[in-house]
N, C-alpha and C positions, 0 to 999 in steps of 0.2 A: 762450454765446449767451443773450441776455436772454429772459425769459419773454414769452409773448404777452400783450397787454393784457387779454384776456378771462380768462386764468388769474390774472393779478394781481387783477382784480376779484373773482373767485370766492374767492381767498384772503383778501382784505380783508373781504368780507362774512362769511365763515366766522369770522374772528377777532373781528369786531364782535359776533357773536351767540354766540360760544363754541361753535361747531360745527366741522365738518370739510368740506373740499372733497371732493366725490365724484370720484375718479379714474376715468376711463373708458378703455377700449381700443377697442372697436368698436361699442358700443351707444348712443353719443351721445345721452343723455337719454331713452332709451326706457324705462328702468326706474326712474330716480330723478332728482330735481331736482339742481341743481348743488351745493347745500349741505345737509348734514344737521345738524340741531341737536337734541340730546336735550332733552326737556321741552317741546317746542312743540306737542305733540299732533298734529293733522292739518295744520298749516301746512307748506307746501312752499316752499322758497326757490330760485328759479331766477334766473339773471342773464343779461342781454343787453348786450353791448358793441357799440356801433355808432358810426360817425362822426357820425351825426345821427339823432335821434329827433324827429319833429315834435311829439309831445306835450310834450317837454321845453321847446320854445320857448313853447308856450301856457302851461305851468306857470310858468316863470320870468317871463314877461310878467305873469301874474296876481299873482305875488309882488310885483313892482315896483309894480303898480297898487294892490293892496289891503292889503298888510302895512305898517302904519304904526309898529308897535312890534315888539319881539323876541318878544312873546307871541302875535302874530297868526300864523295858519297857513292855508295854502291847501289845499283839497281839490278837485282837478280831477276831474270825472266826465265821461267821454266815452262816446259810443255811435256806432258806424259806421252810417251811413244804410243801410237796407235789410237789415241783418243781424239774425238772430234771437238771437244770443248776447247775454248779459247785458252791462250797462254795466261799464266799467272805472273804478277809482278810482286816482288818482295822488296820492301825497303824497311829501314829502321824507323822507330817511332818518332824520333826527332825530325827526320826528313819528312815523314808523313805530316807532322804538325806544320812544317814550313809550307808544304804543298797545300795543306788545308787552308792556311791563311790566304794563300793566293786564290784558292777556289772560292772562298767567301767573298773576296773582292770581285771576282767574276760574277758571282750571284748578285752582288750589290749593283755593279755597273753594267753588266752584260758584255763587257769588253775583255778579251783575254790578253791582248798584247803579245800573244804567242806567235812566233814566226815559224815553228816547226811544221812540216807537211801534215802531220797528224792533227794539228790544231786549226786547220783551215776553217774559216767561218762558213756556216751554211748559206749565208747571204752573199758570199763571194761569187765571182763569175762562174766558178765550177762548183756548184752545190753538191755534186756527188763525188767531188775530188777525193775525199777521204776514203770512201768505199772503193773507188777505182784503185787506190794504193793499197787496198787490203786491210785498212784500219777497221776493226769491228766496231759496231755500235756498242756502247756500254750496256752490260747486262744481257746481251744476246749471245747465243752460241753461233759459231761460224759455220755450222753445217748448212747444206743447201736449203733445207726446210725453214731455216730461220726461227725455229721454235724457241720459246723462252727457256732460260736455264732452270726455271722453276717447275719443270715437268716432273711428274712422279715416276717417270720411266727410269730404269737403271741405266748407268753409264754404258754407252755402246762403244765398242772398239772397232776400228777399221779392219783389223786383221782377223776378224772372226767373231 
């Protein structure tokens, strides 16, 4: 009997990143992401296999519209209307791999070399500069309570 497509995806991603697929029996994603990769620090890789993802349509439409050369990259940032959760960033796997290599160098050296306002070093003169510019901390929700995104509460909407 052939493997389920979602298992094939998990194995593919694990192989690409040099990690292992997390085998589960009954806890289906409650304790760990789908793929564990040593050396990635706090990054958690989870996979979702679906017949159709709406954001995929938007992303690939943007690629067709805006990418005129092989070096051009699309970064799609989405936010659900009325939700307090942070925005989501969608990029293609090749671009993610490029960014991941840069991230690994940061983990190794501790130096980003990034000059974007969102990359300000916490040891710079303005330690809270990123927060002042509205850049959320990774893994945190942007609501006033600052609660972790791992709460078991249902998603709340601002409009009701």
